[in-house]
N, CA, C and O of each residue as an XYZ file, in Angstrom:
236
protein
N      81.610     84.144    101.898
C      82.094     83.876    103.225
C      83.538     83.357    103.195
O      84.343     83.680    104.068
N      83.851     82.544    102.170
C      85.204     82.012    102.058
C      86.219     83.128    101.825
O      87.333     83.088    102.348
N      85.821     84.121    101.036
C      86.719     85.235    100.740
C      87.017     86.036    102.005
O      88.148     86.469    102.224
N      86.011     86.226    102.820
C      86.179     86.951    104.075
C      87.122     86.205    105.021
O      88.003     86.815    105.629
N      86.941     84.908    105.144
C      87.800     84.110    106.030
C      89.231     84.013    105.491
O      90.192     84.034    106.260
N      89.361     83.908    104.178
C      90.698     83.849    103.574
C      91.451     85.157    103.816
O      92.638     85.142    104.140
N      90.767     86.276    103.660
C      91.387     87.577    103.909
C      91.772     87.757    105.361
O      92.836     88.295    105.665
N      90.908     87.310    106.260
C      91.223     87.410    107.690
C      92.423     86.536    108.037
O      93.267     86.921    108.847
N      92.495     85.361    107.423
C      93.640     84.471    107.669
C      94.939     85.057    107.151
O      95.973     84.970    107.814
N      94.889     85.656    105.961
C      96.094     86.282    105.407
C      96.553     87.448    106.266
O      97.747     87.621    106.511
N      95.595     88.245    106.719
C      95.927     89.393    107.552
C      96.511     88.948    108.890
O      97.471     89.541    109.380
N      95.937     87.917    109.470
C      96.445     87.408    110.737
C      97.837     86.815    110.579
O      98.687     86.982    111.453
N      98.073     86.127    109.473
C      99.394     85.560    109.221
C     100.443     86.658    109.079
O     101.533     86.551    109.642
N     100.123     87.708    108.334
C     101.047     88.828    108.194
C     101.343     89.485    109.525
O     102.484     89.849    109.808
N     100.309     89.635    110.343
C     100.491     90.244    111.656
C     101.356     89.368    112.554
O     102.192     89.881    113.298
N     101.165     88.056    112.492
C     101.967     87.154    113.313
C     103.435     87.137    112.872
O     104.330     87.008    113.707
N     103.679     87.263    111.589
C     105.064     87.332    111.090
C     105.744     88.585    111.635
O     106.882     88.532    112.102
N     105.036     89.710    111.571
C     105.617     90.952    112.088
C     105.828     90.882    113.600
O     106.838     91.368    114.109
N     104.892     90.288    114.307
C     105.029     90.146    115.759
C     106.200     89.235    116.114
O     106.918     89.494    117.080
N     106.394     88.174    115.342
C     107.514     87.268    115.596
C     108.847     87.979    115.383
O     109.818     87.703    116.088
N     108.897     88.883    114.424
C     110.142     89.636    114.218
C     110.388     90.625    115.348
O     111.533     90.829    115.753
N     109.338     91.235    115.857
C     109.505     92.178    116.968
C     109.969     91.454    118.233
O     110.793     91.968    118.989
N     109.429     90.257    118.448
C     109.803     89.497    119.637
C     111.104     88.720    119.458
O     111.529     87.994    120.357
N     111.736     88.877    118.292
C     113.014     88.232    117.967
C     112.915     86.710    117.914
O     113.910     86.019    118.133
N     111.723     86.180    117.624
C     111.577     84.746    117.396
C     112.148     84.417    116.026
O     112.771     83.373    115.833
N     111.929     85.308    115.089
C     112.447     85.199    113.726
C     113.409     86.361    113.517
O     113.142     87.478    113.959
N     114.504     86.106    112.857
C     115.486     87.165    112.598
C     114.862     88.228    111.685
O     114.407     87.907    110.588
N     114.838     89.493    112.132
C     114.243     90.545    111.305
C     115.043     90.786    110.027
O     116.274     90.749    110.025
N     114.333     91.027    108.973
C     114.953     91.324    107.694
C     114.019     92.174    106.856
O     112.810     92.197    107.084
N     114.583     92.865    105.896
C     113.783     93.767    105.070
C     112.766     93.004    104.238
O     111.601     93.395    104.179
N     113.185     91.930    103.598
C     112.281     91.167    102.749
C     111.136     90.564    103.558
O     109.985     90.602    103.124
N     111.440     90.017    104.716
C     110.400     89.435    105.555
C     109.455     90.505    106.084
O     108.254     90.260    106.205
N     109.972     91.681    106.398
C     109.125     92.785    106.841
C     108.174     93.221    105.736
O     106.985     93.434    105.973
N     108.706     93.351    104.537
C     107.860     93.755    103.417
C     106.803     92.705    103.114
O     105.662     93.049    102.806
N     107.162     91.437    103.196
C     106.184     90.370    102.977
C     105.109     90.366    104.062
O     103.936     90.128    103.773
N     105.499     90.626    105.293
C     104.532     90.694    106.388
C     103.557     91.842    106.209
O     102.351     91.670    106.383
N     104.076     93.017    105.860
C     103.205     94.164    105.632
C     102.319     93.958    104.412
O     101.144     94.323    104.434
N     102.858     93.387    103.366
C     102.057     93.122    102.167
C     100.953     92.117    102.468
O      99.824     92.284    102.005
N     101.261     91.083    103.232
C     100.239     90.117    103.605
C      99.148     90.730    104.451
O      97.973     90.395    104.302
N      99.534     91.628    105.341
C      98.562     92.315    106.183
C      97.639     93.188    105.358
O      96.422     93.148    105.539
N      98.197     93.975    104.456
C      97.392     94.887    103.637
C      96.520     94.127    102.650
O      95.333     94.422    102.515
N      97.094     93.158    101.964
C      96.322     92.383    100.989
C      95.232     91.588    101.698
O      94.119     91.475    101.184
N      95.531     91.044    102.853
C      94.524     90.323    103.618
C      93.360     91.213    104.021
O      92.203     90.799    103.965
N      93.675     92.443    104.430
C      92.603     93.374    104.775
C      91.748     93.722    103.564
O      90.524     93.801    103.666
N      92.388     93.930    102.421
C      91.633     94.250    101.212
C      90.748     93.081    100.781
O      89.602     93.286    100.380
N      91.263     91.878    100.862
C      90.467     90.701    100.501
C      89.306     90.526    101.477
O      88.200     90.181    101.061
N      89.539     90.756    102.755
C      88.470     90.634    103.744
C      87.390     91.682    103.517
O      86.205     91.377    103.652
N      87.768     92.896    103.178
C      86.781     93.941    102.885
C      85.994     93.596    101.626
O      84.783     93.813    101.574
N      86.665     93.065    100.618
C      85.968     92.638     99.405
C      84.993     91.508     99.713
O      83.886     91.483     99.174
N      85.382     90.588    100.559
C      84.485     89.510    100.955
C      83.301     90.009    101.753
O      82.189     89.507    101.592
N      83.524     90.988    102.611
C      82.426     91.546    103.406
C      81.433     92.300    102.523
O      80.222     92.208    102.728
N      81.944     93.040    101.548
C      81.021     93.756    100.666
C      80.252     92.792     99.770
O      79.077     93.015     99.478
N      80.904     91.735     99.337
C      80.198     90.722     98.532
C      79.109     90.051     99.368
O      78.008     89.809     98.874
N      79.408     89.753    100.612
C      78.436     89.122    101.490
C      77.264     90.067    101.771
O      76.113     89.634    101.823
N      77.556     91.339    101.949
C      76.495     92.312    102.196
C      75.592     92.477    100.974
O      74.380     92.636    101.117
N      76.166     92.441     99.788
C      75.353     92.550     98.562
C      74.480     91.325     98.357
O      73.361     91.448     97.859
N      74.961     90.149     98.726
C      74.182     88.924     98.561
C      72.997     88.880     99.519
O      71.951     88.321     99.191
N      73.158     89.459    100.682
C      72.093     89.407    101.692
C      71.057     90.509    101.526
O      70.086     90.559    102.280
N      71.245     91.381    100.563
C      70.274     92.443    100.315
C      69.032     91.944     99.719
O      68.118     92.724     99.452
């Protein structure tokens, strides 16, 4: 369950960083964009890994 929540948090953080750049709250930059996208993708992968682990435990 912790892995699932950690992945969701990472994904949400990456999404919020990208949204802040679109709304011009944070100055857009290449490095920050790449970090936001990487956080989003890695967060999704961690959340999927947590969901599959949780599904295997409940079998």
